[in-house]
N, C-alpha and C positions, 0 to 999 in steps of 0.2 A: 522333844530330850530327843537328842544324837544318840544310836547305841553303836560302837566300840565294838567291831568283828574282827576280831584277829585270827589268821591265816597263821598257823604254828608246824615248822616240817619234825616228818616222824621224829629226824637226827635232836631234834634241838628237843625234847620231850623227856620230861626225866623219864632218866633209867639206870642204871646199874653200868657206873665205873669202874664192871670190870665181866668182863663178859669171855664168853667163853665158845670161838670156833669148833664145831663139829666138822670132823675130814674122813671122804672115805674112798675109795681106792677107784675109781671108772672104770666100772665094768669089762672085763677083759684085759686088761693093761696092770701093768705094773710098774709100782710106784720106780719115778728118775731122780736123779741128781747128775751132779757133777762129777759125783764121785760114786755110785752106780748106788749110794743107799740110801734109804731115810728111816727117818726114827720110826719104824713098825709099831712101838706102845700109844704114837697117833693114832692105831685104828683098834689097840683096846679099852676095857673099861676094869676099873676097876683098881685093886691095888698095883696089878700088869700095865694099866694103862697111864698115858702123856696126853695134856691137853695144850692147849693152844690156847691164850688169850690174849684179847685187844684189852689194856690195864691205860686209863687213864690216871694221868698225873694230877691229883686236886690241888694243888701248887699252881701250877704252869699250864694247867689243862690242856698240856699236849697226851697223845695216845701213841704207845708201845705194843710191841708184840714182845711173849713172855711165856715160855714153856714152862709148866707145874716142876720138871723135871729137866734138870741140864742148862744147857748154853745151847739159841737159836742160833741157826745157821747166818754167816754174817749180810745175806743178801738178803736177809727179816731184820736188822734191828736198824733205827731210825725211828723222828720224831712225826708224830703226824697230827695236824693243827683239827680231824675229827675222827670221827668213828669208821664215816664212809673210806675216806681217803688212804686208812690203814687196812679196812678192811680188801680194797681193794685192791690193798699192796699186796695183801697175803692172798688174794685171790688166784692173780696173776702169775708171782711163786706157786705156787702148787698145780695151778693148770696146766705150769709146763713140766711137770713132776707125775702127770697121768693122776689128780687127786683132786676133787674138790668139795667144797664146803657143805656143808646136806644144812647144818639150823645154825643162828647164833641163837642163846642161853644165857640171858642175862637174868 
């Protein structure tokens, strides 16, 4: 009898199609943008806070980034074929602004 053992990647395991990316300012540095401002609500919790989500469209299976409150910066707009691509895009964007992603909550 043959036994088939499947190798499943982390990305293909069933996880939430809406994942929150937790952010923090890199120690000793100020958050930067082209205009000099970053939505400071991203570093607060509760009613005063704002969250960054990586969300999969269940019809197209494409991922995008969005905030709970307000519009995301144009540089974060786009569609991604997988969560990893959306995560990497957000990671690169925020690292240039002295901010890091500390946790993914799904």
